[in-house]
N, C-alpha and C positions, 0 to 999 in steps of 0.2 A: 079890635080885645088883643093889644099887646101877650095879653095870658097864649088865644088861640094860637096866635099863629108870630110868624118869630116878627121883627121889627130891619130884617137887614132880605133881600131874596137870592137866589142862587147864585151872583154873581156876584155880592156883599153892596149891593150898592140900598138904601132908605126905601123905606115902604110907605115910609108919614110923610103924606102933600099936601099941604094946603093943609094938617090935622086931620088927614084921614087915611088911614090903611087903607093901600091900594095894592091887592095880589097879584095885580095883576105890571104895576111900573118896574119899568126897567128889567123885565124877566127876560132873559136868554141865556142858551144851554148849546153845549158842543158837541154836544151829539143828539141833534134835531133828524138829521141824513147817515142812513148805511154808509158804515166806512169803505174804504174800499182797498185792495189793496196792488201794493208797488210792483207785485211781478202777476202776469198775466197768468189765467190759468188755459189752457193743463199748462202741468210744467215737470220735463222728467228728468230722474236722478239714477243716477248706478248707488243698487239696494248700500247703504248703513252714510250712502256719504252725505255730511256733515250741511244744513242745508239754512239760513236764512231770510225768515220769511216778516212782516212788516207792512202795516197798512198808513192811507198816505197822511191824516188825520194829528199821528202821531202824540194823541196824549191818551190817559191807561183806557185800557182795554181790557173787556175777560175773551181766553180764548177758549174754541175746542178744546187743547189737553186740558186749559186747571188754570193755563201761566194769566198774570194780572200783570203782565207791559207790553208796552206797543210795538215788540219787537219779543221773535223767538229765535229759538234754532230747536232742529228737530235732525231727526238720521233713522227718516223710516226701512224699512226692508221689502212692507208690502205697499200698496198702495194704497194713500189713505188723505182725504178731506181736510182740507181744515177753515176753521172761520172764526172770526170776531166782533166781540161787540162791542163798545164803548159805553165807559161804565164812568167818567166824570166828572158826574153831577148825579143826581140822585133820581135824573128822566134816562135812561137807560134808553139809548138804538136800540131800532133791530138788530141783526144778527146782520153782517158785510156779506158780499158777494162770496161762495163758495172758489175756495182754493184748493186745488187736487193736485196732489204729488205721484209722478206715477213713478213708481223703481222697476229698476230691470239688475237683473242678478246677474253679474259675474261671472260666465267662467270657472267654475272647480275644477274641473279636469281638460288637461290640453290636447287632448287622441291621444294618435299613431304614429308616425308615416314611415315609408317603405324607401330604399335606393342605396342602399350601399353599394356602393362599387370600386376598382383596383386597374389598374391600365400601367401598363411600360408604357412610362412618357406622359404628353398633356398628351389632353383627348378631350371631346365634346363630352360629357359622362347625358344620360337619359337621363329624363327629366324624373324628379320627387315625386312621390305619388301617398295620396290618402290612404291611411286603413284604415284611421275609425276619427269619425269626427270628433272635436272638441264636446265638452255637455259640462250639464250642472248650471248655464246660466237660461236665461228667458229672453227674444231676443235678435238681434242681427247679429253674428259671429263677425268680428275683423278681425287680421290676419297681417306680422309681419315673418318675414324671415332676419335671419343671424348667420353668423357665417363669422370660424377661425382659421388661422394658422397652428397655429399654438395648441391652444387648451379643448380636450376632447370632452370635460367637462365641462354643467353650466352652472356654474356657483359664482354666489358673493363673491369670493376667492379668485374668479377668473373673468370673471363680469368686464373686467377694461380692455380681456383680449378679443372679445366680441365686437365686432361692428356692422350694423344696418345692413341689408340690403335694399335699396332704394329701388320704388320700384313693384317688389314681393309684395304681394297684398291678396292673396286668391293662398288656399287650402293646399294647390301644387308648387311647385316649384321647379324649373326648368332652368340651369345651372349654365352659364358659358363656358368655355376651355378653361380648363383647368389643369393648374401644369406644375404644382406641391400638392403636396396634404389639405386636404380643407372638412374643418365638420361644421353642420350646418345644424341647425333645431329652429324647429317653427310655436313663433307664441302669438295668441290670438287672448281675446277678452270679449264683452257682450258690448256694443255699439254705446255710446252711451261713461262708458268704463271706460275711467283715466288708462288704467294700471292691463298692461297683457300680462294677466297673473297666467295663461292658462297656456304652459312648456310642454312640449314634444318629446316622444326619444331623438335620442342624439342619430345622426348619419352622418358617414364620410365616403370622403369620395379618398381614397388612396391609389398615390400615387409610387410606382417604385421607376430608378432609373433605369434606361434604355439601354439596351447593351449596344455597343460595336468594337467589331475584331478584323485586323489587314492579318491575314499572311501570304503568307512565299514561300513556293518553292522554291527549286534550283534546276542550274543546267548539270549536268557533271558525266566523267565517261563510266567508263562502262568501270567496278569493281572498287570505287571513289564511296567513303561515306557520303549517304545521303538525308541529310535536313533540315526537318518540314519548321520553321517560324510560323506562331502567332504574336501579335500586339493585342489585348487591348488593356485602359488601364479600368474598369471598372470591371472587369470576369472575376468568378471569385472560382469558376473550374474551368476545363475542356476537356471537348469530346470529339477527336478525330477519326473519323472511318475512311476510306478506300477499299482500294481491286480487293479483288476474294474479302476473301471476313479480315481484312487491317482492321484494328481499333486504337487506339495509345489513349490515355489523360495526362501524359505531360504535356508540356507547354508548347513545349520545343526538340517532338520523339524523334530518333534514328530510327528510315528505313532501309533493310537490310531484303537480302535474298531478291530486289530486281534484277529484270534480265532489258537489255537493249528496249525500250518501247520511251512511248508517252505518258505519264498514267495522270490522273486526279487524286485530291484529297479535300477533304468538304472539314474545316472545325466547327462546332459551336459549345458556343459558351453563356456560361448560364452567372447574374447574377445576384443579386439581391429581388425577394419576392415571385422567384420562376424569372424571370425576364431575359430573351436567349437571343440574338446572336453570331449568324454565321460568316463566312467566309472561302471562295475557294482557292486551292495550290495547285499549280499543276508540276509532275517533277518529270524533268528530259533525262534517259538516259542514254548514252550517246556511245556505239559503238569501239571496241580497239581494235585499228588495221593489224592486217593478218601480220605475219616477218613477211620482208621480201625477200625475192628472190636473189643471189646476190654469184658472185665468180670471183675467186680468189686470184690471186700469181705467186709465179715460182723465179728467184733470179739465180744467179750464182752469186755469191760473196756478197759483199752488202753494196744498197744502192737506192733505188728507189723505183715501186712497183704502182700498179695501176687494179685498182682495189672495185670493185662493178654493184650497185645492189639496185633493184630495180620495185618499186612499189606502188603499187594502182593507183590512176589513177586521180590527180582532186592529194595528197600526201607526197610531202619529203623524206628521206631518205633521211636518219641522222644517227650519224659513228659515235660510237664507246667502245673506252678501252676494255669495260670488264662489263658484266651483266647487271653492275648494283649503281657501274659510274650512276651518278644525276650532272657531267660534265661533257657536253658536245666538243665532240673531236672537232667534226665538217660537217656541214649539209649538203647534201644533195645525194647525186647517183652515179658519185667517183667520188674516188679519197686515195690520195699519191702519197702513203706517209713516207719517209726512206730508213730503212729498216734490214740489222744485220744480221741481226736469226733469227726465226721462222716465228714468227706474232703471232697472232689470235685478234681478231675486233670484231667488236660486234655490233649490230646495224637493229634499227625499228625504224620504221614508218609511221611516219605525224600526219596526222589531219591539218588539210591548209587551212579545214574553216570552225571543224571542232576542239582542234588544235590534244587529240587523245593522239596517244602513242602508243609503240610500242610497248612493253616496257617487260623492264626483269631479264627472264628463262627464257620469254618471247620470245627475245632478239634473237637474228641471226647470227651466226657465225661464220668468218670470212677471214679466210687465214693466208697469211706474207712467207709463202715459206726460203727459204735462207741456202740454197745449198754451196756446198764447197768447194771453192773452187778447187781443178784437178793440181797435180803435182806436174811441175816443169819436167822430162825426159830427163831420165838422168848424164849426165858424157858420154 
């Protein structure tokens, strides 16, 4: 009865065969068996991450979410089970197998680290430690560490100044030798999530320049000016110490009041960050020879006289025309000037090793006395 049943079957084929209505003729359906997912269960995502679910037969379905497409995109934030029922015909299949999407939530707090350090020059810093672990997520936490020698903040504007430390995958990190000021940050995420959203505080390893200094002493004769000398290309201040209570803050100070002897001085330089260096300088003060013993001479009338001076062993007599003269008339123990009138000469002793010499008023005076010849007797 065509009024009771349709003349076409579910696939659009005629139900009339040899003038008879056949309810089963050419009857078929795409939904006789449960649909199966293209993705195996279980499936793990990071919370809020979009995921596309589809079934293998590709026809129209009714999903557990209410959708009626062959595939759906979902972004669950909690563990969720999905299923689909084929509705391509008036004979729907049983529900598909269930697909469970397990959600892991990423960390929301990167925790804190410690390890700020400062040194004068390159050094191997102690390991950075964990203070508090990342929190806010569920599952295993994964780590990477970043470093920068230019940026002390970790922002979108400075991100290009930071570089990944290869092999850094723990809650703590032991950096190798550092030779320039460097900043470090620990980034974390929950396993299964792609973004390292957990950012710790930043720790720094500050390298202040090492200091160097050289010091120069001197060897002088007693009474000469004594000046110490220090050389440094990086120092901002100098501090000298020496015998007794001697101190000075000049780079090249003058030292006074020394007697003959050997003295040791120490200079300490200070630079950026309080970094210091020291050096020593030795000052040797040689004694001044005492004046020689001298012997003058007397002649009658003009002529040559023999004057003499005797210095200690290892010293040589130096003859001068006055106590202030620096022109040596002759060196040696004797001097035989030609004189026509009484004349006084001055002689000091010069040490053959130290070259220190009796000077000025300390020179010995030696006189060549000229007496007048007596007059011839009157006739």
